[in-house]
N, C-alpha and C positions, 0 to 999 in steps of 0.2 A: 318718558316718553316714548311711544310705540314704534318695533321696529322695521324699518323699510322689508318691503318683501327678499328684497337681495339680501339683505342682513337675516332675518327670515331662513333663507331659504339656504343659505351659506351653514346657517349655524346646524341645520338640520340633515343636511349630505353627508354622508361620512366619505373621506378620501381617505384609497387606499394606496398605496405608492407599489411601484414592482408588484401589480397585479394586472392582467394575466401574464405578465412577463418583464423581467426588468425594462426599465424609463417608462412604462406606461402606469398614469395614476388614474387608478380605478373609481369613480363616480357612484358610490350607490344610495340607490336613493331608498333603502329599505328603512334606515332612518328615520327619516321622511315620512313615509307611512307609517312610520309605530308611534311617532309625533301627532295627534290627536290634530291640535291645534294649525303648525304647518300644513299638515295633506289637505287639511279644510280650506286652508287660504291657497294653495297652490292649485286645487280643483279649481275654487271662486275663480281665479285668474285664468285659469287655463278656458272656462266657459263664456265669462262674462260677456266677450265680444260679440256671442253669437244667442245671449237670451233675447227671446220674444221673436226670433228669427224659424222658418221651418228646417228642421233638420230632420232626416229622417233615420238616420241609421249612425252611429259611432263605429270604427273598426279600429280594433287594439291589435297592435303585435305582439303575440307570444314574446314573453311573459308577462312584464313588466306594464304593458300595454294594454293588457287583460283589466288589470285593477283600475289604474287610471281611466280607462274608456269604459268599466264598470259605473264610477262613482260621475263622471261626464255624463252615462246615456239617462241616468235617473234624475240629474238636475236638467238635462234639456229632454225631458220625458220623449227620449229616442231610443230606437232601439240601437240591441249591439252585436257585431260580427266577430269572432273570432279570426284573427290570423295567422296561422299556427303553422310549421315547420312540417315537412312533405312527410303523409303516412300518420299523422295525429287523428283525422277528421273519420268518421266512420261512415258518411254518407257520400254520393257523388260529390266531386271536387273538381274548382277550376286551379292550376297551378298556374306558377311562373319562376323561370332558377332570377336569380339576384345576385349581384356581385358580392363578396367581405371584402374581406383586409388583405385574407391569404385566399383567392380563391372562390368559388364558384358552390352555391344551395339551394335551396328550393323551397316554395312558401305555398299555402293554397289556403281556400277557402270553401264551402259549400257553394254549389252550382245556384241555391235558390238561396242566397243570403242576399244579396240585393237586388232588386229590380231595376232597371235601366229607368234614368231620370232622379233615381233617388239623391239627394242629398247626404253627403256622407262626409266626417270629418277623420280622418286617421290618427291616432293618436299612440305616440311611445313612451318611455321616461327620458330618452336621451338621441338625441342627431349628432351626428358623428360623420362620416365618409357620406354619409345618406344611401347607399347599397340597398340596406332591408326598406328604408321609405320608401324610397323609387322606385323598387320592385313589387310593395303593397301598394304603390299609388297605381301603379301600370295592373296590376290583378284588378282593382277596383274599377278604373278608365274600362276594361276589355269587358267586363260585365255592363255596362252604361250606366254604371254611377256617376252622378256629378260629385268630384271631391272637391269639394269648396274650400276647403284647411286642411292643414295638416299644423298638429298643436306638439310641441315635446317638453317638459322642466327642463332641459340641461342641452345648451346647443355648444358645440366645440369647433367653436368655425374656422380654428386654424386649417379644420380635415375637409370644409369644403361643401358638407353634407347640404345646407342649405340653399345654396346655390342651384344644386342639384335638383332641386324638389321645385324651388319656385322657378327654374327654367323650362318646368312640366306646366307652368301653368299653376300651382298652388299655391295659395300662400302660406307662410310658413309664421306658427306663433312658438317665442321659447319664453321661458320663464327667467333663468338665471345664465347666464355664461362663463366656461373656465377656459381659460388659455391652455395650448399644447394640445398632448393628444389627452 
């Protein structure tokens, strides 16, 4: 009997206890990326609701969002927009500060990466507190993009990130949840 999506993802995602600090269980998707059938299934599930709709761009958050976003862009025949940590892009950029668990950082994208009115899906591997995703959504909206959805392989619902993004009026799609941190 074929495995369910949850079973497939649970089997493909490595959990590393006490990383990056004691008490945290890090959900590592590099094992998912290395498993061709699980990776394909995850991408198919992320893009399925948007197949046949007009999506102009996929915006991926550095770094695992680049991998997922590239595959999603290909399947949806959409362009790709990298959202990076400050100082990593070579052309004129727009920047926004965002909240981390312990402080603030900045992310940026090229100023000409999206046009006003373009329909964009934001993607990253995981949503936890939602600070990074919130910053990315606000950055895209600041440039006039219509963020039609945000997609994540993993949700850590106890940390409340999904609610933060939905409060911005952006639907959230996740494939699997892990309780706790």
